N, C-alpha and C positions, 0 to 999 in steps of 0.2 A: 679687433679694435682698429678703427680707422686712424691713420696718422694725422696729427695736427699739421705737420709740415711734410710734404712729399716732393722730392726733387728727383727728376729723371733725365739724365743725359744733358744737363745744362752746360752750355758753352757760350763764351763771349770773347771776341778778339777786338783789339784796338789797332787800327792801321796795319792789319795783317799779323799782329803779334798776339798769340793766345793769352788771355788773362785767366780763364777757367776752361777746362776741357772735360766734358762728359761727367760733370758732377752729379752724383747719385747718392741719396741717403733719405732716411725718414726719421722724424722726431715724434715720439708718442706723447700723449697728454700727460702732463706732470713731470716730464723729463727735462733735464738740463743738458743740452747738447753743445759741445764746444767745437768751433772751427779753428784749427791751429795751423800755423805756418809762418814763415819768415815774412818780413815786409815785402810786399809785391807778389806774394804767393797766390793772391786772389780772394782773400777773405772778405774784404769790403765789397768787392765786385759781386761776390756770391750773394751777400745779403741784399744788395741793391737789385739784383736780378730776381731773387726769390720774392722780394716785395713789389716788383714791377716798377720801381723808380728808375730802373735802367732796363732797356729792352735786350733780352738775350738773343743771340744769333740762332740758337737751336736748343731743343730740349724743352721740358715743361717743369713748372713748379705750381704747387697749390698750397694754400694756407687755410686751415679750417674748411677744407673742401672747396675753396673758392679760387678761381683763376685770378692772379694778382693784377692782370691788365683789365679784363672785362668786369671783374668784380671789385675794382679798386675802391669805390665808394663804400660798399658794405664792409670790405676788409679793413678800411681805414678806421671804422668804428670799433673794431674788435682786436686790433693789434697795437701794441705800444712799441715805439721805436726810439732808440738813442743812437745816432750816428757818431762816428769818431770825430768828425769836424762839425761840432755844434757851436753856432755863434748867435749872439743876441745883441740888441742895442746896448751900448755901454751903460746907460743910465737907467735902464728899465729895472724896476724893483721886483723882488721875488714874487710878491703877491700879485703884482700886475701881470707878470709873465704867466703865472698859473691861471689867472682869470682869462687871459687871452687864449690860453690853451683849452680851457674848459669850454669856451664859446664855440669851439670847432666840433663838439661832440653832442649827440642827442641825449645821452644819459651818463654824464661824466660823474666821476667820484668827487667827493667834497675835498678840495685841495687842502683846506685847513686841517682836516683830519690826517691827510697824508703828510703834511709838513710836521705835524705833531709826532706822528709815528716815526718819522725819520730824523727827529731831533732838530728841526729847522723852524719851529713855530716862532721863535724869537727873531728870526731873520726875515719875516714876512715883509717888513718895510725897508729892508736893506737893498741897495743896488746889487744886482747879480755880480758885478765886477768886484765887489768888496768881499765876496765869499772866499774862503780858503779852498784849496784844491779838493779836499775831501768833502766839504760842504757843497761845492758845486756839483761834484759827481753824484752826491745824494739827491740834489735837486733834479738832476737829469733822470734819476730813477723815478722821482715823484712825477715829473712831466710824462714819462713813459707809462705811468700807472693811472694818470688822470682819465684816460678813456674807459677805465674799468675793463682792461683787455683780458682776453683768454690766452694770448701768447705775447711774449715780449722779445724784441731783438735788441741786443746790446753789443755795440762795436767798440772793442778796446776800451772798456769803461774805466779801467784803472791806470791807463797809460799816463805817465808823468806824476803819479802820486808817490809819496813816501810810504814806507812799510806800514806805519801806523794807520795812515789814511786808507791804504788799500785794504787792510784787514777790517777796518771799520765798514767799508763798502761790502766786503764779503759777508759780514754779519747780517746785513740787511737782505742780501741776496739769498742767504741761507733761510731766512724767514719766509721769503717768497716761495722757495723750493718746498719747504715744509707745508705750505698752504696749497701746494699742488699746481703752482703756476708753471706753464710750459715756457722754457727760456732757451733761446739760441744765442750764444755769445761767441765772440772772437777774442782771443787772447794769445799772448806769447809768454805769459808767466806760468810756468809749470806748477808752482805751488798753488796758484789760483785754480788751475784746472783740476788738480788733485782734490782741492777743498770743495769744489762746486759741481763738477761735471759727472754725469752718469755715463755718457759715451762721448767719443770725440771722432772727428775726421781730421786727418793730417794732410795738408796740401803741400805739394812741392811743384813750383812753377805751374800752378793752375790745375794740377792733376792730383787725384786722391791716391795717396800711397798707403793709407791705413784707415779703417773705420771699425770701431768697436769700443769696448770699455777700456778704461785706463789700464787695468791689470792685463787685459789681452794685448795692449800695445807693448807693455813691458815684456810679457811672455814671448811675443813675436820677435823680440830683439835679443841681441847677445848680452844685454845689460840688466840691471836690477832696479833702476829708478826711471821714472817717466822722463825726466830731463835728459838722461843719457839716451833713452829709447827715441825720444823726439829728435835729438841731434843725429842719431843714426839713420832714422827714416828720411830726414830732410837733407842729410849730408852737409849741414851748416858748418860743423866743426872742421870737416875736411877742407871746405872752401876757404875758411878763415886761415888755414895753415898753408894755403898755396902761395 
């Protein structure tokens, strides 16, 4: 089976400082793949380079068999994206934002059905700025699904949410997973990773220090939980104690 996402030796530096170094992994159809790492480890840069919104210095990436640079128009129609820094006009209403998003695609999904599915139907006429954190993150999922994508990229989707709102978002992502959606997400919440991800790559200062299943990550460490294994791979705990 051909990988939906294939990354080979992807590298990117800023002003001579490496952000990602030789990133290599594949994501199969229907798989939820997590990119893990501390802030600044290269997670967002990885997604941007994979999607072609940022030019990599070296290496290759393909999504659905397409080069993200030369095939950008075609890929745009088949990939849903939610970046960590998503911002919209303060007064735009939920329905207006969805309609504007729909206008960008040839065969978009019915946003009203998506809003209903994600419990936001009654918020269609509300300004986006009036939504709660959990409602806003659910709206970001809706926007990522409007293209009717085959693959979805989600960057730190639940950052800043309380426990209840985070679990609410997980529930909807689990629905997508059961339906066979291919998802690449970044996260630094290990309970979230445990709940959603089939496989993970752990980044440390832009380099991959582990790639495999959650259980394999635990087995490869001296510990018995993913959180402890993650801290061991990234050495975050040691750094905090210095």
